[in-house]
matplotlib code that plots the C-alpha trace (Angstrom):
import matplotlib.pyplot as plt

x = [51.4, 51.4, 50.2, 47.5, 45.0, 44.8, 43.8, 47.2, 49.7, 52.8, 55.2, 56.4, 53.0, 51.8, 54.7, 53.8, 50.2, 51.0, 53.4, 50.8, 48.2, 50.7, 51.6, 47.9, 47.3, 50.3, 49.2, 45.7, 47.0, 49.3, 46.4, 44.3, 47.1, 47.6, 43.9, 43.8, 46.9, 45.2, 41.8, 40.7, 37.6, 37.4, 37.5, 39.7, 42.7, 42.5, 45.3, 42.9, 40.7, 40.5, 40.0, 42.7, 41.8, 41.2, 41.3, 44.9, 46.7, 50.0, 48.7, 47.0, 47.8, 49.5, 51.3, 54.9, 57.0, 60.5, 59.0, 57.4, 60.9, 61.1, 63.9, 67.7, 67.7, 65.2, 67.7, 68.1, 66.1, 65.7, 67.9, 66.1, 62.7, 63.8, 65.1, 61.9, 59.7, 61.8, 61.6, 57.8, 57.1, 59.3, 57.6, 54.1, 55.0, 56.7, 53.5, 51.6, 54.0, 54.4, 50.6, 50.2, 53.0, 52.1, 48.4, 46.6, 43.2, 40.9, 39.2, 41.7, 43.4, 45.7, 44.4, 45.4, 44.0, 46.3, 49.3, 49.1, 48.3, 51.5, 53.6, 51.8, 51.3, 52.5, 56.0, 56.7, 60.4, 60.4, 63.2, 60.9, 59.2, 60.2, 61.0, 63.6, 65.0, 65.4, 67.3, 69.5, 70.3, 71.3, 73.5, 75.1, 75.7, 75.3, 72.9, 69.1, 67.8, 66.0, 62.5, 64.2, 66.5, 63.6, 61.9, 58.8, 56.6, 52.9, 51.2, 48.8, 48.9, 46.1, 42.5, 41.4, 38.6, 35.0, 34.2, 37.1, 34.8, 32.5, 35.4, 37.0, 33.7, 33.1, 36.6, 36.2, 33.0, 34.2, 34.1, 37.4, 39.2, 36.6, 36.7, 40.5, 40.4, 37.9, 40.0, 43.0, 41.0, 39.7, 43.3, 44.4, 41.6, 42.7, 46.3, 45.2, 43.1, 46.0, 48.4, 45.9, 45.7, 49.4, 49.6, 47.6]
y = [55.4, 58.1, 55.6, 54.0, 56.8, 60.5, 61.0, 59.5, 62.3, 60.1, 60.4, 63.9, 65.1, 63.6, 65.4, 68.7, 68.4, 67.4, 70.3, 72.7, 71.6, 72.0, 75.5, 76.4, 75.1, 77.0, 80.2, 79.7, 79.0, 82.1, 84.3, 83.0, 83.6, 87.1, 87.8, 86.3, 88.3, 91.5, 90.7, 92.1, 90.0, 86.8, 84.2, 81.7, 84.0, 85.0, 83.7, 82.5, 80.6, 77.0, 75.3, 73.1, 73.8, 77.3, 76.7, 77.6, 74.3, 75.8, 76.5, 73.3, 72.0, 68.7, 69.9, 68.8, 71.9, 72.6, 75.3, 72.5, 71.3, 72.0, 70.1, 70.3, 66.9, 68.1, 69.7, 71.6, 74.6, 74.3, 77.2, 79.4, 78.4, 79.3, 82.7, 83.6, 82.5, 84.4, 87.6, 87.2, 86.7, 89.6, 91.9, 91.0, 91.6, 94.9, 96.1, 95.3, 96.9, 100.1, 100.5, 100.1, 102.5, 105.2, 105.3, 104.9, 105.6, 102.7, 104.5, 102.9, 99.6, 97.3, 95.6, 92.1, 90.5, 92.6, 92.1, 88.4, 87.7, 89.7, 87.5, 84.2, 84.4, 81.8, 82.9, 83.3, 84.0, 87.4, 89.8, 92.4, 90.0, 90.1, 86.5, 86.9, 90.1, 88.4, 85.5, 87.8, 89.9, 86.7, 85.5, 88.9, 89.6, 86.3, 88.0, 88.3, 91.5, 94.2, 95.5, 98.6, 96.4, 94.9, 97.2, 95.0, 96.1, 96.0, 98.9, 100.8, 98.4, 100.4, 99.7, 102.4, 103.2, 104.2, 100.9, 101.0, 101.5, 98.7, 96.3, 97.2, 96.7, 93.3, 92.2, 93.3, 91.6, 88.3, 85.1, 83.7, 84.5, 82.6, 79.7, 79.4, 79.7, 76.9, 74.8, 75.4, 74.4, 71.3, 70.3, 70.8, 68.5, 65.8, 66.1, 65.8, 62.7, 61.2, 61.8, 60.2, 57.1, 56.8, 56.7, 53.5]
z = [30.9, 28.2, 25.6, 27.7, 27.4, 26.7, 30.3, 31.6, 31.5, 32.1, 35.0, 34.2, 33.6, 36.9, 38.8, 37.1, 38.0, 41.6, 42.0, 40.5, 43.0, 45.8, 44.7, 44.5, 48.0, 49.4, 47.9, 49.2, 52.6, 52.6, 51.4, 54.4, 56.8, 55.7, 56.0, 59.5, 60.6, 59.7, 61.1, 64.5, 65.2, 67.2, 64.4, 62.9, 62.8, 66.5, 68.6, 71.2, 68.8, 70.0, 66.6, 65.2, 61.5, 60.5, 56.8, 56.2, 55.7, 56.7, 60.3, 61.1, 64.5, 63.9, 60.9, 61.4, 61.7, 62.8, 65.2, 67.2, 68.4, 72.1, 73.6, 73.4, 71.6, 68.9, 66.6, 64.4, 65.7, 69.5, 70.1, 67.5, 68.9, 72.4, 71.3, 69.5, 72.3, 74.8, 72.7, 72.2, 75.8, 76.9, 74.4, 75.4, 79.1, 78.1, 76.4, 79.6, 82.0, 79.7, 79.5, 83.3, 84.1, 81.5, 81.4, 84.8, 83.1, 82.6, 79.7, 77.2, 77.0, 74.8, 71.8, 72.9, 69.8, 67.7, 69.9, 70.4, 66.7, 65.9, 68.0, 67.5, 63.8, 61.3, 60.3, 56.6, 57.3, 55.4, 56.3, 57.6, 60.1, 63.7, 63.7, 61.0, 62.6, 66.0, 64.5, 62.4, 65.5, 67.4, 64.5, 64.2, 68.0, 69.8, 72.2, 72.5, 71.1, 73.1, 72.1, 70.6, 68.4, 66.4, 63.9, 63.3, 66.1, 66.7, 64.9, 67.3, 70.3, 72.0, 71.2, 68.8, 66.4, 66.8, 68.5, 71.0, 74.0, 73.0, 72.4, 75.7, 77.5, 75.8, 76.8, 80.4, 81.0, 79.5, 81.4, 80.2, 83.5, 85.6, 83.1, 83.3, 87.1, 87.3, 84.9, 87.2, 90.4, 88.6, 87.7, 91.3, 92.5, 90.0, 91.2, 94.8, 94.0, 92.0, 94.9, 97.3, 95.2, 95.1, 98.9, 99.0]

ax = plt.figure().add_subplot(projection="3d")
ax.plot(x, y, z, "-o")
ax.set_aspect("equal")
plt.show()
């Protein structure tokens, strides 16, 4: 291959070029992920965004990842995934309950985009990330951590800034709740029709 042409780099050269392209794509994907994680607008980094491709190849839906394992037979990370999911859901619920119990005023509210993006982001396995801290705590103690045990918390979980009132108003007049309720009712209808067919 090396002698065939000046454009053929040989086996080693091909491997070096391939690895270099892979490294460039990995770095590009990580840059995008970091930008999405820090964004506050409804876009490709938003946890509720429906698209399957947000431009960061490491986050593509359909990418085979160990974090997709969700059964006891899907080793090796079923237990780790379950622990992380339990901590994330507990923490999101804690933010909601704390806000309801401590601030009865409707003038403020939680920044759900920021909170959900923090707990649904693409994990880079850094020691300062909540995902790594949860797993380290479990390995050390054998028990699930509490909210206070994990230092990596959402910074400023309340909606803040000069546009806070506008953002809250936009969120509260949204139609997502009605859309989800309709989707649920439609699903119930389909189940009822399916059960009716099974009787005959």
